[in-house]
C-alpha positions as CSV (number, residue, x, y, z in Angstrom):
1,X,-15.1,16.9,0.4
2,X,-17.0,13.9,1.8
3,X,-14.8,10.8,1.4
4,X,-15.6,7.2,2.1
5,X,-12.7,4.9,2.9
6,X,-12.5,1.1,2.9
7,X,-9.6,-0.5,4.7
8,X,-9.4,2.6,7.0
9,X,-7.7,0.7,9.9
10,X,-5.1,-1.1,7.8
11,X,-1.4,-0.4,7.4
12,X,-1.9,2.5,5.0
13,X,-5.6,3.1,5.9
14,X,-5.0,4.7,9.3
15,X,-2.5,7.2,7.9
16,X,-4.7,7.9,4.9
17,X,-7.8,8.6,7.1
18,X,-5.7,10.8,9.4
19,X,-4.3,12.8,6.4
20,X,-7.7,13.2,4.9
21,X,-9.1,14.5,8.3
22,X,-6.2,16.9,8.7
23,X,-6.8,18.2,5.2
24,X,-10.3,19.2,6.3
25,X,-12.3,16.5,4.6
26,X,-15.4,14.8,6.1
27,X,-14.3,11.2,6.3
28,X,-16.5,8.1,6.7
29,X,-14.9,4.6,6.8
30,X,-16.0,1.1,6.6
31,X,-15.8,-0.8,9.9
32,X,-16.2,-4.5,10.7
33,X,-16.1,-4.3,14.5
34,X,-16.6,-2.1,17.5
35,X,-12.8,-1.9,18.0
36,X,-12.3,-0.7,14.4
37,X,-15.0,1.9,14.9
38,X,-13.2,3.1,18.1
39,X,-9.9,3.4,16.2
40,X,-11.6,5.4,13.4
41,X,-13.3,7.7,15.9
42,X,-10.0,8.3,17.6
43,X,-8.5,9.7,14.4
44,X,-11.5,11.9,13.6
45,X,-13.6,9.7,11.2
46,X,-17.1,8.4,11.3
47,X,-17.7,4.7,10.7
48,X,-20.3,2.5,9.1
49,X,-20.5,-1.3,9.6
50,X,-21.2,-2.7,6.2
51,X,-19.8,-5.6,4.1
52,X,-17.5,-4.9,1.2
53,X,-19.5,-7.4,-0.8
54,X,-23.0,-5.9,-0.1
55,X,-23.6,-3.7,-3.2
56,X,-26.9,-2.2,-1.9
57,X,-25.6,-1.4,1.5
58,X,-22.4,0.1,0.1
59,X,-24.5,2.2,-2.3
60,X,-26.5,3.6,0.6
61,X,-23.2,4.3,2.5
62,X,-21.7,6.1,-0.5
63,X,-24.7,8.4,-1.0
64,X,-23.6,12.0,-0.9
65,X,-19.9,11.2,-1.1
66,X,-17.5,13.1,-3.4
67,X,-15.0,10.3,-3.5
68,X,-14.5,6.6,-2.5
69,X,-11.0,5.4,-1.5
70,X,-10.7,1.6,-1.7
71,X,-7.7,0.5,0.5
72,X,-9.2,-2.9,1.6
73,X,-6.8,-5.8,1.7
74,X,-6.1,-8.9,3.8
75,X,-2.4,-9.7,3.3
76,X,-1.2,-12.9,4.9
77,X,1.6,-12.9,7.5
78,X,5.2,-13.1,6.4
79,X,5.4,-16.8,7.4
80,X,2.5,-17.6,5.1
81,X,3.4,-15.3,2.3
82,X,4.6,-18.1,0.1
83,X,1.4,-20.2,0.5
84,X,-1.2,-19.7,-2.3
85,X,-4.0,-20.6,0.0
86,X,-3.1,-17.8,2.4
87,X,-4.0,-15.3,-0.4
88,X,-7.6,-16.4,-0.9
89,X,-9.3,-13.7,1.2
90,X,-7.1,-11.0,-0.2
91,X,-7.7,-12.1,-3.7
92,X,-11.5,-12.1,-3.2
93,X,-11.3,-8.5,-1.8
94,X,-9.2,-7.3,-4.7
95,X,-11.3,-9.0,-7.4
96,X,-15.0,-9.3,-6.2
97,X,-14.7,-6.6,-3.6
98,X,-13.3,-4.0,-5.9
99,X,-15.9,-4.8,-8.5
100,X,-18.7,-4.4,-6.0
101,X,-17.2,-1.1,-4.8
102,X,-17.2,0.2,-8.4
103,X,-20.8,-1.0,-8.9
104,X,-22.0,0.8,-5.7
105,X,-20.1,4.0,-6.5
106,X,-21.6,4.2,-9.9
107,X,-25.1,3.6,-8.6
108,X,-24.6,6.2,-5.9
109,X,-23.3,8.8,-8.4
110,X,-19.9,9.1,-6.7
111,X,-17.7,11.1,-9.1
112,X,-14.2,9.9,-8.0
113,X,-12.8,6.6,-7.0
114,X,-9.3,5.8,-5.8
115,X,-8.0,2.2,-5.8
116,X,-4.9,0.9,-4.1
117,X,-2.6,-1.3,-6.2
118,X,1.2,-2.1,-6.2
119,X,4.2,-1.5,-8.3
120,X,5.2,-5.2,-7.9
121,X,3.0,-6.1,-10.8
122,X,5.5,-4.5,-13.2
123,X,7.8,-6.7,-15.2
124,X,11.4,-6.9,-14.0
125,X,13.2,-3.8,-15.1
126,X,16.8,-4.5,-14.0
127,X,18.5,-1.2,-13.4
128,X,16.2,0.8,-15.7
129,X,14.0,3.7,-14.3
130,X,10.4,2.6,-14.7
131,X,7.4,4.9,-15.2
132,X,3.6,4.1,-15.5
133,X,4.1,3.1,-19.2
134,X,6.3,0.1,-18.2
135,X,4.4,-3.2,-19.0
136,X,2.8,-5.1,-16.2
137,X,3.3,-8.9,-15.8
138,X,0.2,-11.2,-15.6
139,X,1.8,-13.7,-13.2
140,X,-0.5,-15.5,-10.7
141,X,0.1,-13.3,-7.7
142,X,-0.7,-10.2,-9.8
143,X,-4.1,-11.4,-11.0
144,X,-6.1,-9.8,-8.2
145,X,-4.4,-6.4,-8.5
146,X,-4.9,-6.4,-12.2
147,X,-8.6,-7.2,-11.6
148,X,-8.9,-4.3,-9.2
149,X,-7.3,-2.0,-11.8
150,X,-9.7,-3.2,-14.5
151,X,-12.6,-2.3,-12.2
152,X,-11.3,1.2,-12.0
153,X,-11.0,1.4,-15.8
154,X,-14.6,0.4,-16.0
155,X,-15.5,3.1,-13.5
156,X,-13.8,5.7,-15.7
157,X,-15.3,4.4,-18.9
158,X,-18.7,4.7,-17.3
159,X,-18.2,8.4,-16.7
160,X,-16.4,8.5,-13.4
161,X,-12.9,9.6,-12.5
162,X,-10.9,6.5,-11.6
163,X,-7.4,6.7,-10.0
164,X,-5.1,3.8,-9.5
165,X,-2.3,4.3,-6.9
166,X,0.5,1.7,-7.4
167,X,2.3,1.7,-4.1
168,X,5.8,0.5,-3.4
169,X,6.7,-1.9,-0.6
170,X,5.0,-0.5,2.6
171,X,7.2,-0.1,5.7
172,X,6.9,1.7,9.0
173,X,4.9,1.6,12.2
174,X,1.7,-0.3,11.6
175,X,2.9,-2.2,8.5
176,X,3.0,-5.8,10.0
177,X,5.6,-7.2,7.5
178,X,8.1,-4.4,8.2
179,X,7.6,-4.7,11.9
180,X,8.4,-8.4,11.6
181,X,11.5,-7.5,9.5
182,X,12.6,-5.0,12.1
183,X,12.2,-7.5,14.9
184,X,14.2,-10.1,13.1
185,X,17.0,-7.6,12.5
186,X,17.0,-6.2,16.0
187,X,16.8,-9.5,17.9
188,X,18.5,-12.1,15.7
189,X,20.6,-10.1,13.2
190,X,18.6,-11.3,10.2
191,X,17.9,-8.6,7.6
192,X,15.5,-9.3,4.8
193,X,16.9,-9.3,1.2
194,X,14.4,-10.8,-1.3
195,X,16.3,-11.6,-4.5
196,X,19.7,-10.7,-5.9
197,X,21.8,-8.0,-4.1
198,X,21.9,-5.7,-7.2
199,X,18.1,-5.8,-7.9
200,X,16.1,-2.7,-6.9
201,X,13.3,-2.2,-4.3
202,X,10.8,0.7,-4.6
203,X,9.3,1.4,-1.3
204,X,7.1,3.9,0.5
205,X,6.8,4.7,4.2
206,X,3.3,4.3,5.4
207,X,2.8,7.9,6.6
208,X,4.0,9.2,3.2
209,X,1.6,6.8,1.6
210,X,-1.3,8.0,3.6
211,X,-0.5,11.6,2.7
212,X,-0.4,10.6,-1.0
213,X,-3.9,9.3,-0.7
214,X,-5.1,12.7,0.5
215,X,-3.2,14.3,-2.3
216,X,-4.7,12.0,-4.9
217,X,-8.1,13.7,-4.6
218,X,-6.6,16.5,-6.7
219,X,-5.2,14.5,-9.6
220,X,-6.9,13.6,-12.9
221,X,-8.0,10.1,-13.8
222,X,-5.1,7.7,-14.4
223,X,-2.5,5.4,-12.9
224,X,0.2,6.7,-10.6
225,X,3.3,5.3,-9.0
226,X,3.5,6.0,-5.2
227,X,7.1,5.4,-4.2
228,X,9.9,7.3,-2.5
229,X,12.4,9.3,-4.5
230,X,15.4,7.0,-4.3
231,X,14.9,3.2,-4.8
232,X,17.6,1.1,-3.1
233,X,19.2,-2.1,-4.3
234,X,18.2,-5.2,-2.4
235,X,21.5,-5.1,-0.5
236,X,21.1,-1.4,0.3
237,X,17.6,-2.0,1.6
238,X,18.7,-4.9,3.8
239,X,21.5,-2.7,5.1
240,X,19.0,0.1,5.8
241,X,16.8,-2.3,7.9
242,X,19.9,-3.4,9.9
243,X,21.1,0.1,10.4
244,X,17.6,1.2,11.6
245,X,17.7,-1.7,14.1
246,X,21.2,-0.6,15.2
247,X,22.8,-3.8,14.0
248,X,26.4,-3.7,13.0
249,X,26.8,-7.4,12.5
250,X,24.0,-9.2,10.7
251,X,23.1,-11.6,7.9
252,X,21.2,-10.7,4.8
253,X,18.6,-13.5,4.1
254,X,17.0,-15.2,2.3
255,X,18.6,-13.4,-0.7
256,X,18.7,-15.3,-4.0
257,X,17.2,-18.4,-2.3
258,X,13.8,-16.6,-2.2
259,X,13.7,-17.1,-6.0
260,X,13.3,-20.9,-5.6
261,X,9.6,-20.3,-4.5
262,X,8.9,-18.9,-8.0
263,X,5.4,-17.5,-8.4
264,X,4.8,-17.2,-4.7
265,X,7.7,-14.7,-4.3
266,X,7.9,-13.2,-7.8
267,X,6.4,-9.9,-6.7
268,X,9.2,-9.5,-4.1
269,X,12.3,-10.9,-5.9
270,X,12.1,-8.9,-9.2
271,X,14.1,-5.7,-9.7
272,X,11.9,-2.5,-9.8
273,X,13.5,0.9,-9.9
274,X,10.3,3.0,-10.1
275,X,9.8,6.7,-10.7
276,X,7.3,8.9,-8.9
277,X,7.5,12.0,-11.1
278,X,4.0,11.7,-12.6
279,X,2.2,11.8,-9.3
280,X,4.5,14.5,-7.8
281,X,3.8,16.8,-10.8
282,X,0.1,16.2,-10.7
283,X,-0.5,16.5,-7.0
284,X,2.3,18.6,-5.5
285,X,3.0,15.7,-3.1
286,X,6.5,14.8,-2.0
287,X,7.6,12.0,0.4
288,X,9.0,13.2,3.8
289,X,11.4,10.2,3.6
290,X,13.4,10.4,0.4
291,X,14.5,6.8,0.7
292,X,14.1,3.8,2.9
293,X,17.4,4.7,4.6
294,X,15.9,7.6,6.3
295,X,12.6,5.8,6.9
296,X,14.1,2.8,8.6
297,X,16.4,5.0,10.7
298,X,13.3,6.9,11.9
299,X,11.6,3.5,12.7
300,X,14.6,2.6,14.8
301,X,14.6,5.9,16.6
302,X,10.9,5.7,17.4
303,X,11.4,2.2,18.7
304,X,14.1,3.3,21.0
305,X,11.9,6.1,22.4
306,X,9.1,3.6,23.0
307,X,11.4,1.3,24.9
308,X,12.5,4.0,27.3
309,X,10.8,4.0,30.7
310,X,8.2,6.7,31.2
């Protein structure tokens, strides 16, 4: 298949492009700079410099494509995560950008569109196992993701095959937030725990997420959870980060204090024990890392290898 990817040099994008190329697809990705084009070329993809908000240019770029994968985001750094203003660009990409992508894909006659979303838009589920039928919560930080999903629904209603991939927390090499968490644990003994210790985190290692994007080309229209097999409690997740960083003595922070920032951290502090069975059954995909314990351990091992002299 000929596949066009936006966000192809992002945390999940590089792994998705690589997985698509390895699966034998002809991949073209949106680029915003010469350096991005070089990265894409290095992993076997062609690139096109075009704006995500230019409908006509996107329509031309999508011509002849069998699928469009929209992974474009602009997440703020961890230190700015709580600031509403820091989300302006990301929100525009998810709302206006996703709508323009759908318009261009429909005009170009692209039959399939895949859109990135997140499981963090679900309502707090406590210790319940949550599937795709669990209700979402229309809190301020979820608005842009819900808008992107609505654009996919419009694509499907217009005769296309729209697929929403609700990813868990990204972690691993290339995911900036997880690299920051790893650094804090390794250097200072601070291990991130957002919310109460007994709440659940549903996560996905970035390479597993990239492989899921390639597998999504085979599934019917719909919404799918992309998470690992075994969600951890917030305490277990913080412990997994510390163990990956080889820290035996450490502090879990900010814990329940993260809840005082209300809407700005709602997506991180709620308890989400999310199932992946629907996507596994439809695609045949399965995560290499069954839980974040194994994934953070692998991140620590790869870090140690990188730090050894040549």
